[in-house]
C-alpha positions in Angstrom: 130.6 102.4 238.9 132.3 99.4 237.7 132.8 96.1 239.6 136.5 96.9 240.1 135.7 100.4 241.5 133.1 98.8 243.9 135.7 96.3 245.2 138.3 99.0 245.6 135.8 101.2 247.4 134.9 98.4 249.8 138.6 97.7 250.5 139.2 101.3 251.3 136.2 101.4 253.6 137.1 98.2 255.4 140.7 99.4 255.8 139.6 101.8 258.5 137.0 99.6 260.3 137.7 97.7 263.5 135.8 94.8 265.0 135.5 95.1 268.8 134.4 92.0 270.6 133.6 91.0 274.2 131.6 94.1 274.9 129.5 94.3 278.0 125.8 94.3 277.2 125.5 97.8 278.9 127.9 99.3 276.3 126.2 101.5 273.8 127.3 103.2 270.6 128.4 106.4 272.3 130.3 104.6 275.0 132.2 102.5 272.4 133.1 105.6 270.4 134.1 107.5 273.5 136.4 104.7 274.6 138.3 104.7 271.3 138.4 108.5 271.2 139.8 108.6 274.8 142.5 106.1 273.7 143.7 108.8 271.2 142.0 107.9 268.0 139.6 109.9 265.9 136.3 108.0 265.3 134.1 108.5 262.2 131.4 106.1 263.6 130.8 103.5 266.3 128.0 101.0 266.4 127.2 98.2 268.9 125.4 95.4 267.0 122.0 94.4 268.4 119.8 91.4 267.9 117.1 92.1 265.3 114.3 90.5 267.3 115.0 91.5 270.9 117.1 94.7 270.4 119.5 93.4 273.0 123.3 94.0 272.4 125.1 91.0 270.9 128.4 91.7 272.6 130.3 93.1 269.7 130.5 96.2 267.5 132.4 98.1 264.9 134.4 101.3 265.0 135.2 103.2 261.8 138.3 105.3 262.3 138.6 108.7 260.8 140.7 109.2 257.6 144.4 109.1 258.2 144.3 107.0 261.4 146.7 104.1 261.7 144.5 101.0 262.0 147.4 98.7 263.1 148.4 101.1 265.8 144.8 101.3 267.0 144.5 97.5 267.1 147.7 97.2 269.1 146.7 99.9 271.5 143.0 98.8 272.1 143.3 95.0 271.9 143.2 93.6 275.5 142.1 96.9 277.1 139.3 96.8 279.5 135.9 98.5 278.9 133.3 98.2 281.7 135.3 95.5 283.3 135.7 93.3 280.2 138.9 92.7 278.2 138.2 93.6 274.6 139.2 91.8 271.5 140.0 94.2 268.7 140.7 93.1 265.1 140.5 94.4 261.6 136.9 94.1 260.4 136.2 91.7 257.6 133.6 92.3 254.9 130.1 91.0 255.7 129.5 87.5 254.2 127.1 87.5 251.3 124.8 84.7 250.3 124.1 83.6 253.8 120.5 82.5 254.0 120.1 83.0 257.7 118.2 79.8 258.2 118.8 77.9 261.4 117.6 74.5 260.2 121.1 72.9 260.1 121.5 73.3 256.4 119.0 70.7 255.4 118.3 72.3 252.1 114.8 73.3 251.0 113.1 70.1 252.3 109.9 70.3 254.2 110.4 68.8 257.7 107.4 66.5 257.3 108.8 65.1 254.0 111.5 63.1 255.7 111.5 59.3 255.5 111.1 57.4 258.7 113.3 54.5 259.8 110.6 52.5 261.5 
């Protein structure tokens, strides 16, 4: 598979994937999928994103629409609708960022925290 083929495949895959935000923490994968299905769209997959450490839902998820579904129509129909008492935000999913280190040190580089110069 060439680089161009990989990029095109990623574009095709992302073209049918929705980001769904402002989910209640009680919403699970099947509930999210059922919500979209009940709105009249065929769902290939639905997943609520969970915290890696705690396993608690993070309040957003992704729905992959079945082939042939109109993503813009789905966004227009689902955005602002209520699920479990919460108004949802629905957008086209964007590709996952690459190269993110995941560190939470404020971007201080690779310095050791004890290696800093003191001002006193």
